[in-house]
N, C-alpha and C positions, 0 to 999 in steps of 0.2 A: 119657637123652636130654640133649643139649647144644645150646647156641647154636652159630652157624655162623661166628663171627668172633673167636674169643679168641686173640690172639697179642700181647697187651700185652707190652712190655718186650722187643720184638724187637731182638736184637743180632746182626748178621752174624758168623758164626764159620767160614765155609767156607774161608777162607784159612789157609795153613799159616805156618810159621816159628816163631820163639823165642817171640814174644809170645802166639801161640795155644797152644803147648805149655805155656807158664807159666800161662795161663788154665785149660787143662785140668787140671793138677795142683791149682791152687786149687779148682776146681769139684769135684774128686773127694774132697779131703780136708777141706774146710771146709764145714760145713752152710750151705746158702744161706738158712736162716731164723734160726737162732740163733747161727750162727757157730762153733760147737764143731768142734774137729779130731778129736773122738772119734766117727769114722765107720768104717764097714765095707763092703766090697764084698758084693753079692748078685749071683747068677748065675741067678735064677729070673724073669726079666722079659721074656718074650716076645722073645728074641734081643736084648735090650739089657741091658747092665749096669746095675745099680742101686746107689745109694749110701744107706746107712741111718744116720741120726744117732742114737747111743745116749743123747743127752741129750733131744731133743724129739721123737724117732720120726719125724721127716720121712724120707720115702724119695724120692729124687729121681734123675732121668736125667742122666748126664754130657752135657756140651755137644756132643760129637761125634756123639751120636745125634739131636739136635734137627734137625727138619726146617727148610729154608728157608722164607721167607715165600710164595713162589709154590706150594710143594708144600702148604703149610698151607691157603692159599686154594682150591687145588684139591680138597683133601679136604673142606673146609667146603662147597664147592659141591654135594657129594654128598648133603648133609643137605637135607631139605625142611622147614627151619624158617621157616615163612612163616604170614602171616594166612590162607593157604587150606588148611593142614593141621590137620584137625580134632583129631588126636591131640595135636600140638605145643600147641595152643591150650588143650586140656583140661589138659595138663601144666603150662602156665605160669599158667592161671587158679587151679589148685590152689596153686601157689606165691605167687601174687598175695595169696591169702588171709593167708598168712603175713605178708606186708608190711603189709597193711591192720590187722593186729592190733597192730602197733608203737604204743605209747601216745604218739603224737603226732598231734594233730588236723590233717588235710590236709598232710602233711609234703611238703617238696620233696624230689624224689628224683633221684640220679644213677644211671643204668643203666650200670655200669662194665664194659666189654666187651659192648656191646649186640649184637653181630652185625650183618651187613649189613642186615637187614630191620627191626631195632629192634623186635621184636614186643612184647616186655615193655614197653617205653616207651610203645608205643600203648596197650596194655591199661591201664597205669596213668593215661594221659591220659583214657581212657574213664571212669575212676572221678573225674575232676575233678581229678587231682592235677597239680601242675607237675612235670613230669618231663623229663629231658634224658638223652640217649644219648651215650655215648662209646666209640669203638672206633677205635684208630689204624690197625689193619690196613686198613680201609676209609675212612680219612681222615674219620671221623665224629666231630663234637663236640669239637674242640680248644679252642674258646672256651668250652665247658662248665666247663673246669677253671679258669675265671677266677673262680668264685664257690664258695660252700660250701653244703652241702645238710643238711637234717635227716636224711636216710636215703640211705646209698650201698649199693647193690646189686651183688653179683658172684654171678651165677647160672650155674653151671658155667664159671666163669672162672679160679679161682685154681689149678686143676690145670695150667693152660697157661702160667702166668707164668714167664719165663726169669729175670728179675731181680727175685726175689720180694721181698726187703726194699725195694728201690727203689719197686715198685709199691705195696707196702702203706703206705709212707710217704707216697706220693701220695694213696692212699685216706683216710689220716688227715688229710692237709691239706685234703681236699675236704669232710670232715664237720665239722659245727659241734660245738662244745663241748656235751655233753649229747645228742648225736644218736646215731644207730644205724648199725651196718654189719651186713648180713644177707648170710651166705655159704651158697650151695648147692654142695655137692661130695659125692661118695661117699667115705666114709672106710673104712679097713681095719682089721681087728681082729687080735688075736694069732693067730688060726687062719685067716686069709685065705691062700689059696693064689694066689700072684702069677702062677704058670704057667698058670692056669686062669681068673683074674679077668678078666671082660670089660672092666673099666675100664682094666686095665694093658694090654690089648691095643692101645688107641688110641695110635698113635705121636705124637699132639699131646698126649697127657697126660704131663707130665714131672715132676710134684709130686703125692705120694700122702700123705694126712695121716690119721693116727690121732686118735681123740677127744682124747687127751692134747695132740697137736700143736696142736689148735684152741685150747687154753688158751693155748698159747705165742704164737699169732697174736693172740689177744685182748690179751695182755700187750703185745705189741709195738704194738698200736694204742692202748694205754693204756685199755683196756677190759676188761670182764668178759663171760663168757657169760651172757646174761640169758633166754634162751629158745631155741625151736626144739626139734625132736625129738633133738638132739645126736647124730644118726647120719648125715644128710646135709643137715640145715638147722641153721644156727647164728645166732642173734640175739645180737649183741654191742653193748654200750652201757655 
């Protein structure tokens, strides 16, 4: 299940020309997380080419397969991720328990990639937390980036990020020293069949993480993995 507005780091790539071809080559042969050029093509990705980094194990989708912003919004509009959906609320309340377990009393929270309805933000406010939403696709919360937070949450967001390093750097800037980042995303394993994996079938999912990759994400954020189930929830601090 995913939130309905994650398109952070959206950069338009529909136009052609030499600059776009150059960006395409860079996208294919340099890992968008660790920067390694030790990458290989995979052809098992639901009619999309995939690039796998041999250093950090990130698997990512080349830019030419990325949906435009309007198509992303139309796809998210198909999701019933609202305060009126009992299944979605149950899912988020379960995730909220992970957030409330972070060892900071009454943390300030940034819901990074909140989606149009900002449901997780509302649930955290119901717990008396000072929570703010941010999602540029829906023009939500630009002012929220002007301060720093005890806890930055990315719930079903990181797999959508087009400019992964830039967005993670923004997450780091938004988190106080000694704070936490909690990431919810499905990870793949050495036996995952991308040709049948439902998570890879979503055309808005363009980054796929191995548990090993999440250690590299933590290192990039100058953190370590402190908790979570280390399968689809990672608590970094």
